[in-house]
C-alpha positions as CSV (number, residue, x, y, z in Angstrom):
1,M,6.2,-39.4,22.4
2,G,6.5,-42.6,23.6
3,G,7.0,-43.0,27.6
4,D,4.9,-41.6,30.6
5,A,1.9,-39.1,29.0
6,Q,3.4,-36.7,31.8
7,T,7.1,-35.8,30.5
8,V,7.4,-33.9,27.5
9,T,10.7,-33.4,26.1
10,V,11.3,-29.0,25.6
11,G,13.7,-28.8,22.9
12,I,16.0,-25.0,23.3
13,L,16.2,-23.9,19.8
14,G,20.0,-21.7,20.9
15,F,22.7,-21.6,18.2
16,H,24.4,-18.9,20.5
17,D,26.0,-19.8,24.1
18,S,24.1,-17.3,26.4
19,R,23.6,-18.5,30.2
20,E,19.7,-17.8,29.7
21,T,19.8,-20.7,27.2
22,K,20.9,-23.5,30.2
23,A,18.8,-21.8,33.1
24,I,15.9,-22.6,30.7
25,S,17.0,-25.9,30.2
26,N,18.1,-27.0,33.2
27,A,14.7,-25.4,34.8
28,V,12.7,-27.8,32.5
29,T,14.9,-30.9,34.0
30,A,14.0,-29.5,37.5
31,L,10.6,-29.9,36.7
32,G,10.6,-33.1,36.8
33,H,10.7,-33.1,32.8
34,E,13.7,-34.1,30.2
35,A,15.6,-30.6,27.8
36,V,17.4,-30.5,25.2
37,W,19.9,-28.0,23.0
38,L,18.9,-27.6,20.2
39,H,22.1,-26.1,19.0
40,E,24.0,-26.0,15.6
41,E,25.6,-29.2,16.3
42,A,22.3,-31.3,17.2
43,V,19.3,-30.1,15.2
44,G,18.6,-32.3,12.6
45,I,15.1,-32.0,10.2
46,D,13.1,-35.4,8.3
47,V,10.9,-34.0,5.1
48,S,9.2,-36.9,2.9
49,R,6.1,-38.1,1.5
50,A,5.8,-39.3,4.9
51,G,6.0,-35.5,7.4
52,V,8.3,-34.7,8.5
53,A,10.4,-35.8,11.4
54,L,12.7,-34.3,13.9
55,D,15.8,-35.8,15.2
56,P,16.8,-35.1,18.0
57,D,12.5,-34.8,18.4
58,V,11.0,-33.0,21.3
59,D,7.3,-32.5,21.4
60,V,8.0,-28.3,22.4
61,V,10.5,-25.9,21.2
62,V,12.0,-23.0,23.1
63,N,12.3,-20.2,20.6
64,R,16.2,-18.7,22.5
65,L,17.2,-18.0,18.4
66,L,19.2,-14.6,18.4
67,L,18.8,-12.9,15.7
68,S,20.7,-9.7,16.8
69,K,23.6,-11.5,16.4
70,S,23.1,-13.5,14.3
71,T,24.8,-12.8,10.2
72,S,22.1,-14.1,8.3
73,P,18.3,-14.5,10.6
74,L,16.9,-15.3,8.3
75,E,18.0,-18.7,7.8
76,D,18.4,-19.3,11.2
77,L,14.4,-17.4,11.5
78,S,13.7,-20.6,9.1
79,I,14.9,-23.0,11.4
80,A,12.4,-22.4,14.2
81,S,9.4,-22.5,10.9
82,C,10.1,-26.0,10.5
83,Y,10.2,-26.8,13.7
84,A,6.4,-24.5,14.2
85,A,4.5,-26.8,10.9
86,V,4.6,-29.6,13.5
87,R,5.0,-28.9,16.6
88,P,4.1,-25.4,20.0
89,V,6.8,-23.0,19.5
90,L,6.9,-20.7,22.2
91,N,8.6,-17.5,20.6
92,D,6.5,-18.7,17.3
93,P,9.1,-17.3,14.3
94,R,6.0,-14.8,13.2
95,S,5.7,-13.0,15.7
96,V,9.6,-12.6,15.4
97,L,10.1,-11.3,12.4
98,V,8.1,-8.7,13.8
99,A,9.6,-8.5,17.5
100,V,13.0,-8.6,16.1
101,H,12.8,-5.8,13.9
102,K,12.1,-2.6,16.3
103,H,10.6,-0.8,13.3
104,A,8.6,-3.2,12.1
105,T,7.5,-3.4,16.1
106,S,7.4,-0.1,16.7
107,S,4.7,0.0,13.3
108,R,2.2,-2.8,15.1
109,L,2.1,-1.6,18.6
110,A,0.9,2.2,16.9
111,A,-1.5,0.8,14.8
112,A,-2.8,-1.4,18.1
113,G,-2.6,1.6,20.0
114,V,0.3,1.6,22.2
115,P,2.2,4.4,23.0
116,V,5.2,5.0,21.0
117,P,8.0,7.6,20.0
118,H,7.7,9.0,16.9
119,T,10.2,6.8,14.2
120,Y,11.1,7.4,10.9
121,M,12.0,4.5,8.3
122,A,13.4,5.4,5.0
123,T,14.4,3.2,2.2
124,A,16.9,6.4,0.6
125,D,19.2,8.7,1.9
126,A,17.2,12.1,0.8
127,K,14.2,10.9,2.2
128,L,15.5,10.0,5.2
129,N,17.4,13.0,5.8
130,A,14.3,15.0,4.8
131,A,12.3,14.0,7.3
132,R,15.0,13.5,9.7
133,D,15.0,17.5,9.8
134,G,11.6,17.2,11.5
135,F,12.7,15.8,14.9
136,G,15.3,17.9,16.1
137,T,18.2,17.9,17.9
138,P,18.9,15.3,19.4
139,V,18.3,12.4,17.7
140,V,18.0,8.9,18.2
141,Y,19.3,6.9,15.2
142,K,19.4,2.9,15.4
143,T,20.2,0.2,13.1
144,A,15.9,-1.8,13.1
145,I,17.9,-4.7,13.8
146,G,20.2,-4.5,16.7
147,T,21.6,-5.7,20.1
148,N,22.8,-4.0,23.9
149,G,22.7,-0.9,22.2
150,G,25.3,-1.9,19.4
151,G,23.7,0.7,16.4
152,T,22.2,3.3,18.5
153,W,23.7,6.3,18.3
154,L,22.5,9.9,19.6
155,V,22.4,12.5,16.8
156,D,22.8,15.8,18.2
157,H,23.9,17.7,15.0
158,D,22.5,18.6,12.4
159,R,24.9,16.1,9.6
160,A,23.3,13.6,7.4
161,V,23.0,10.0,8.8
162,S,21.9,6.6,5.9
163,A,18.9,4.7,5.0
164,T,21.3,1.7,6.3
165,V,24.5,1.3,8.4
166,D,26.2,-1.7,7.4
167,G,24.3,-2.9,5.1
168,R,21.1,-3.3,8.1
169,R,18.7,-0.1,7.9
170,A,18.1,2.3,9.8
171,F,15.4,4.8,11.2
172,V,15.5,7.9,12.9
173,Q,13.0,8.3,16.1
174,Q,12.6,10.9,19.1
175,Y,14.4,11.0,22.0
176,V,13.1,11.4,25.0
177,D,15.4,13.4,27.7
178,A,14.2,11.4,30.7
179,G,16.5,13.1,33.0
180,E,19.8,13.8,34.2
181,R,20.9,9.5,34.4
182,H,18.9,8.9,31.5
183,R,16.9,6.1,32.9
184,D,14.1,3.8,31.4
185,L,12.4,0.2,32.7
186,R,12.6,-3.2,31.3
187,I,9.2,-5.7,32.2
188,Y,9.6,-9.4,31.5
189,V,6.1,-10.6,31.4
190,V,5.5,-13.9,30.7
191,D,2.7,-16.0,29.6
192,D,0.5,-12.1,30.4
193,E,2.1,-11.8,34.4
194,V,4.7,-9.8,34.6
195,V,7.6,-11.5,36.1
196,G,9.5,-9.2,37.7
197,A,10.8,-5.6,36.9
198,M,13.8,-2.7,36.8
199,Y,14.6,0.7,36.4
200,R,18.2,0.7,34.2
201,Y,20.9,3.9,34.8
202,A,23.4,4.4,32.0
203,P,26.6,4.8,33.1
204,A,28.0,8.0,33.5
205,G,29.2,9.9,30.4
206,D,26.7,7.3,28.0
207,W,22.3,7.5,27.3
208,R,22.4,4.1,26.7
209,T,21.2,1.7,29.9
210,N,21.9,-1.8,28.4
211,V,22.9,-3.8,31.4
212,A,26.2,-5.2,28.7
213,L,27.7,-1.5,28.3
214,G,27.6,-1.2,32.1
215,G,23.8,0.8,33.2
216,D,23.0,-0.2,37.1
217,V,19.7,-1.9,37.6
218,E,17.1,-1.3,40.1
219,D,14.3,-3.6,41.3
220,A,10.8,-1.6,40.0
221,S,8.8,-5.1,40.7
222,E,7.5,-3.8,43.5
223,D,6.5,-0.1,42.6
224,L,6.1,-1.2,39.5
225,P,4.7,2.5,38.1
226,Q,0.8,0.7,36.8
227,G,0.6,2.7,32.8
228,A,3.9,1.0,32.3
229,A,3.0,-2.9,33.1
230,G,-0.4,-1.9,30.8
231,S,1.4,-1.3,28.2
232,A,4.1,-3.7,28.8
233,L,1.0,-6.4,28.8
234,R,-0.8,-5.1,25.6
235,A,2.5,-4.4,23.3
236,T,3.8,-8.4,24.1
237,R,0.2,-9.7,23.4
238,T,-0.2,-6.8,20.2
239,L,2.9,-8.9,18.9
240,G,1.7,-12.8,19.7
241,L,4.3,-13.7,22.2
242,D,4.5,-16.0,25.1
243,Y,7.3,-13.9,26.6
244,A,9.3,-10.8,25.9
245,G,11.3,-8.1,27.7
246,V,9.7,-4.9,27.6
247,D,12.2,-1.9,27.4
248,L,9.9,1.6,28.2
249,I,10.9,5.0,29.5
250,E,8.9,8.0,30.4
251,S,8.1,11.1,28.4
252,D,6.3,14.1,28.8
253,D,2.8,12.5,27.9
254,G,3.3,8.5,29.8
255,W,5.7,5.5,29.4
256,V,6.2,4.7,25.8
257,V,7.3,1.4,25.0
258,L,11.1,1.4,23.2
259,E,11.2,-2.4,22.6
260,V,10.5,-5.6,22.9
261,N,12.7,-7.9,22.7
262,P,11.6,-11.8,22.6
263,T,14.6,-13.1,23.8
264,A,15.5,-10.2,26.4
265,G,18.6,-11.6,28.9
266,F,18.2,-12.6,32.5
267,R,21.5,-11.8,34.5
268,G,20.4,-7.9,34.8
269,L,17.0,-8.2,35.9
270,F,18.5,-11.6,38.6
271,R,20.8,-8.8,39.8
272,A,17.8,-5.9,40.3
273,T,15.1,-8.3,41.7
274,G,16.3,-11.8,42.4
275,R,13.6,-13.5,40.1
276,S,15.0,-15.0,36.4
277,P,12.1,-15.4,34.2
278,A,13.7,-19.0,33.1
279,A,11.3,-20.9,35.0
280,A,7.7,-19.8,33.9
281,I,9.8,-19.9,30.1
282,A,10.3,-24.0,30.9
283,G,6.8,-24.0,32.7
284,L,4.6,-22.4,30.1
285,A,6.5,-24.6,27.2
286,I,5.9,-28.2,29.3
287,E,2.2,-26.7,29.8
288,R,2.2,-25.8,26.0
289,A,2.6,-29.4,25.7
290,G,-0.1,-31.0,27.7
291,G,2.5,-31.8,31.0
292,R,2.3,-30.3,33.8
293,A,4.7,-28.7,35.7
294,D,4.2,-27.5,39.3
295,S,3.6,-23.8,40.2
296,A,4.6,-23.8,43.5
297,L,8.3,-25.9,41.9
298,V,8.1,-23.4,39.3
299,E,7.9,-20.1,41.9
300,R,11.6,-21.9,43.7
301,L,13.2,-22.3,41.3
302,G,12.4,-18.4,39.4
303,R,14.8,-17.1,43.0
304,D,17.7,-19.1,40.6
305,L,20.0,-18.6,38.1
306,D,21.4,-22.3,36.9
307,G,23.5,-21.2,34.4
308,T,25.6,-24.0,34.3
309,P,26.1,-26.3,30.8
310,P,23.6,-29.2,31.1
311,A,25.1,-31.9,29.4
312,D,24.3,-31.7,25.6
313,A,25.8,-28.3,25.3
314,P,27.8,-27.8,22.4
315,S,32.0,-29.0,22.6
316,R,32.6,-25.7,21.8
317,V,30.9,-24.1,25.7
318,R,32.2,-26.7,27.1
319,D,35.7,-26.6,25.4
320,E,35.9,-22.6,25.6
321,R,33.4,-20.9,27.9
322,V,35.7,-17.4,26.9
323,P,36.3,-15.6,24.2
324,V,40.5,-15.1,23.6
325,V,42.2,-12.5,21.7
326,G,46.1,-11.5,21.6
327,H,48.1,-8.2,22.2
328,A,46.6,-7.0,18.7
329,E,44.1,-8.2,17.0
330,R,41.7,-7.1,12.9
331,V,38.7,-5.6,13.8
332,T,35.9,-4.5,12.0
333,V,34.3,-1.0,13.6
334,T,31.5,1.0,11.9
335,G,29.7,3.9,12.7
336,I,27.2,5.1,10.8
337,S,28.8,5.6,7.2
338,G,30.0,2.7,7.5
339,S,32.9,-0.3,8.4
340,K,36.4,-0.6,8.4
341,E,38.7,-3.7,8.7
342,V,41.4,-2.4,11.6
343,L,44.3,-3.3,14.1
344,A,43.1,-2.4,16.7
345,R,46.0,-2.5,19.8
346,I,44.7,-5.2,23.3
347,D,45.2,-2.6,26.5
348,T,44.1,-4.5,29.8
349,A,45.7,-1.5,31.5
350,A,43.0,1.3,30.0
351,S,40.0,2.0,31.5
352,V,38.8,3.0,27.9
353,T,38.3,2.1,24.5
354,R,40.6,5.2,22.2
355,I,40.5,5.9,18.9
356,A,41.9,8.2,16.7
357,P,40.4,11.1,15.3
358,D,41.4,10.5,11.5
359,L,39.4,6.8,11.4
360,A,36.3,8.3,13.9
361,A,35.8,10.7,10.8
362,D,36.1,8.6,8.1
363,L,33.2,6.3,10.1
364,G,30.8,9.0,9.9
365,T,31.2,9.4,13.8
366,E,31.5,12.9,16.3
367,P,31.4,13.8,19.7
368,S,28.6,13.4,21.4
369,A,27.1,16.7,23.3
370,A,25.6,14.1,25.6
371,V,28.0,14.4,27.7
372,E,29.2,15.4,31.0
373,D,30.6,18.9,31.2
374,G,35.0,18.2,30.9
375,A,34.7,14.9,30.1
376,P,37.4,13.8,27.3
377,P,35.8,14.4,23.1
378,R,33.8,11.2,23.0
379,V,32.1,8.6,20.3
380,D,29.8,5.3,19.6
381,I,31.1,3.1,17.7
382,V,30.9,-0.8,17.3
383,V,33.4,-3.3,17.8
384,E,33.5,-6.8,16.1
385,L,36.0,-8.6,17.7
386,A,36.2,-12.4,18.1
387,G,33.2,-13.3,16.3
388,E,31.1,-11.1,18.7
389,R,29.8,-7.2,17.8
390,R,29.0,-4.5,20.3
391,T,28.5,-0.8,20.8
392,V,31.4,1.2,22.4
393,T,32.3,4.4,23.0
394,A,35.6,5.4,22.7
395,V,38.0,8.4,23.7
396,L,39.2,11.1,20.9
397,D,43.4,10.7,21.2
398,E,45.0,12.5,19.2
399,E,48.0,10.8,20.0
400,M,46.4,7.0,18.2
401,G,48.7,5.9,14.5
402,P,47.0,4.8,11.6
403,E,49.4,1.7,12.1
404,T,46.6,0.4,15.5
405,P,44.5,3.3,15.3
406,L,42.4,1.4,18.2
407,R,43.3,0.8,21.5
408,I,40.7,-1.4,23.3
409,G,40.8,-1.2,26.6
410,R,38.9,-2.6,29.9
411,N,35.5,-1.7,29.4
412,V,35.3,-4.6,26.8
413,L,37.7,-7.0,27.9
414,R,36.0,-7.6,30.9
415,D,34.2,-10.6,28.5
416,Y,37.3,-11.1,27.2
417,Y,40.5,-13.3,27.9
418,V,43.5,-11.8,26.9
419,D,46.7,-14.3,26.4
420,V,49.9,-11.8,25.3
421,R,51.0,-14.7,23.2
422,R,48.8,-14.8,20.2
423,G,49.5,-13.8,17.3
424,V,47.4,-11.3,15.3
425,R,44.7,-13.3,14.3
426,G,44.8,-13.9,10.5
427,D,48.4,-13.9,10.4
428,A,50.6,-16.3,9.4
429,G,51.2,-18.7,11.8
430,D,48.8,-18.1,14.2
């Protein structure tokens, strides 16, 4: 590209609205270079006998495609592959293809000698259930591609499981008991260096530690277990990732790697540590394209998480910051046995989500024994509301009727704006 040889243009490829994408873009600008958000309204790639021309043109691409939230992940990843044909891409789409699939990640890491929990995947129900018997009780059952705890269950009974859930491959994994209050460790690695680390604690009555599900966080950067740090760095190198959030848990035999997220979020880490990986990722991209990023400035910018929308943000980000729901919504609910569309009531007065036992049974979900003694029976479901999928722990409620068998409470609605004037989505006149 023309212009000052020291100035590079960094494209941030992301089709979802995320604070992390904005933070990387803002960090590039603060480092004195040009940032372009490559969102769905902006991408253009011309291929001809003359070669490949990018519109807009960029020198390097930061891959922030949230494939686990996409309805067509391979299609999205192919866009990154188009860029990788002519420009450096962080993370390379070939590496992301492995990392985004949890069982493929475990396979690659185990082959390289990186410690991982025992897992098993099969493409037929009978074969998966035959192997499931050897994992004991409880066992973790999860979809191979998922996010924010979505598509993850703790199966604490001898029930059959399916090789697919809602069209996605699923597998079983050894349950590692992390103590009375479940804890794991997230280590964020950029360019083969640890940027920050945090312990994540499961909320009361749950075993998952995801910040998106209400988990607590604690800074672990200054007291990072050496074995965990070494495994996180080895895992990132093994997968060929430029940056990643590595999740580990302490077993009786030491720290094991649960997952390696090529587009891990920053907000929980920033809350725990006061550190953001955005500036380090921006600096690495600039240098990969032949530019210069002042290391002292990168360090200072790493103490901030500037998630304000940049000037070239897509119109949907500028015009609608928070998803809007009405007093009732048609939602898709997924359990171990499949999915069902139901009418859900939106209840801002309720602290938790409630579900009719008949609906829970239809979805193949049953109360988990992992909750506290005396707590009401709860089940884990995945709810798709206003285009967002998330795992929800719902209380079984015999009083829920068949017309509205789901009542969504504040444990979900904190991320939405509720407009009581809005009709049911999909009804005539809405």
